[in-house]
C-alpha positions in Angstrom: 1.2 41.7 -15.2 -1.5 39.2 -14.9 0.5 36.8 -17.2 3.5 37.2 -15.0 1.6 36.3 -11.9 0.0 33.4 -13.6 3.3 32.2 -14.8 4.9 32.6 -11.4 2.2 30.4 -9.8 2.6 27.8 -12.5 6.4 27.7 -12.2 6.1 27.4 -8.3 3.6 24.6 -8.6 5.7 22.6 -11.1 8.8 23.1 -8.8 6.8 21.9 -5.9 5.5 19.0 -7.8 8.9 17.9 -9.0 10.4 18.3 -5.5 7.6 16.0 -4.0 8.1 13.4 -6.9 11.9 13.6 -6.7 12.1 12.9 -3.0 9.1 10.5 -2.9 7.7 12.3 0.2 5.3 15.1 0.2 6.1 17.9 2.6 2.9 17.5 4.7 3.9 20.1 7.3 6.7 22.4 6.2 7.0 24.4 9.4 5.8 23.2 12.8 5.6 25.6 15.6 9.0 26.9 16.4 7.9 29.3 19.0 5.7 28.5 22.0 2.9 31.0 22.3 0.7 29.0 25.0 3.4 28.2 27.7 1.5 30.2 30.3 -1.6 28.3 29.7 -0.1 25.0 29.3 -1.3 22.1 31.3 1.6 20.4 33.3 2.1 18.5 36.5 -0.9 17.9 38.6 -3.1 20.1 36.7 -2.5 18.0 33.4 -3.1 14.8 35.1 -6.2 15.9 36.8 -7.5 16.8 33.2 -6.4 13.7 31.9 -8.0 11.7 34.5 -11.3 13.5 34.6 -11.3 13.7 31.0 -12.1 17.4 30.9 -10.1 18.0 27.7 -10.5 16.6 24.3 -7.8 14.4 23.0 -6.5 13.7 19.6 -3.3 11.5 18.5 -1.2 12.4 15.7 1.0 9.7 13.9 3.0 9.5 10.7 2.0 7.2 7.9 4.7 5.1 6.1 5.0 7.7 3.3 5.5 10.4 5.8 2.0 11.9 5.5 0.1 12.9 8.7 -2.6 10.9 10.3 -4.9 11.9 13.3 -7.5 10.2 15.4 -9.5 10.9 18.4 -8.6 8.9 21.5 -9.7 8.8 25.1 -6.7 7.8 27.0 -6.7 6.3 30.6 -4.0 7.4 33.0 -1.8 4.5 34.4 0.7 6.8 36.2 2.4 9.9 35.6 4.5 8.4 32.9 2.0 6.0 31.3 -1.2 6.3 29.3 -3.5 3.5 27.8 -6.1 3.5 25.2 -7.9 1.1 22.8 -7.7 1.6 19.1 -9.6 -0.3 16.4 -7.6 -2.0 13.6 -7.1 1.2 11.9 -4.2 3.3 10.4 -3.4 5.1 13.6 -2.9 1.7 15.3 -0.6 0.5 12.6 1.4 3.8 12.7 1.8 3.7 16.4 3.0 0.1 16.2 5.2 0.5 13.3 6.8 3.9 14.1 6.4 3.8 18.0 6.0 7.6 18.2 2.9 9.9 18.4 1.8 13.2 19.7 -1.3 13.3 21.8 -3.0 16.7 22.2 -5.1 17.4 25.2 -7.0 20.5 24.5 -9.9 22.7 26.3 -11.5 25.6 24.7 -13.4 27.9 27.1 -15.0 30.6 25.0 -16.5 32.4 28.0 -12.8 33.5 29.1 -11.8 36.8 27.8 -8.1 36.2 28.1 -6.9 34.1 25.1 -4.5 32.2 27.3 -7.4 31.1 29.4 -9.6 30.3 26.5 -7.2 27.9 25.0 -5.4 25.4 27.5 -3.9 22.1 27.1 -0.7 20.3 26.3 1.1 18.2 23.7 2.5 14.9 24.8 5.1 13.1 22.9 4.5 9.4 23.4 6.3 6.1 22.7 4.4 2.9 22.2 5.2 0.2 24.8 5.9 -3.1 23.0 8.0 -5.0 25.5 5.8 -8.0 26.3 6.9 -8.2 29.9 6.2 -4.7 30.4 2.8 -4.8 28.7 1.8 -7.8 30.9 2.8 -6.0 34.1 0.7 -2.9 32.9 -2.2 -5.1 32.1 -2.3 -6.8 35.4 -1.8 -3.4 37.1 -4.8 -1.8 35.4 -7.0 -4.6 34.6 -7.2 -3.5 31.1 -8.7 -5.6 28.3 -6.6 -7.7 25.8 -5.4 -5.3 23.0 -5.1 -2.2 25.1 -2.3 0.0 24.0 0.2 1.4 26.5 2.4 4.6 25.7 5.2 6.2 27.6 5.1 9.9 27.9 8.5 11.2 26.7 7.8 15.0 26.7 5.2 17.5 27.6 5.0 20.6 25.5 2.9 23.7 25.2 0.0 23.6 22.7 1.9 25.8 20.3 
């Protein structure tokens, strides 16, 4: 029986390895959330923008590398308006990914361990964003915000529950 289990694991590993090498792309995340468990505790509308503006939530941004593997970084976005965020990124892979692939997901998350209700313990939202690279629009946003050169602007395309 032990040999059968071991052999099954080896075969599964070989199959997975061949699949990855055959496609040239690793399956970094095979099954993203397909059901939203935190709809009731999701930040939306004024509550979301208050949390963004007051920075009462932690932020991370997820992008995709050229080979399809995931990339994540911590960001501190500023709110331009209800459709636009801005932030600075060092010259790093996250910045390259955002410029090259245009799309990212920003997660705004607050954990309150003192809350007994899990929905109140875990609040936040996922924001699907698109990098703004139109020079005229960037110039207008720079003037509107007084942002420093190199500031990146993203348009919010969709607001989703945490998961």
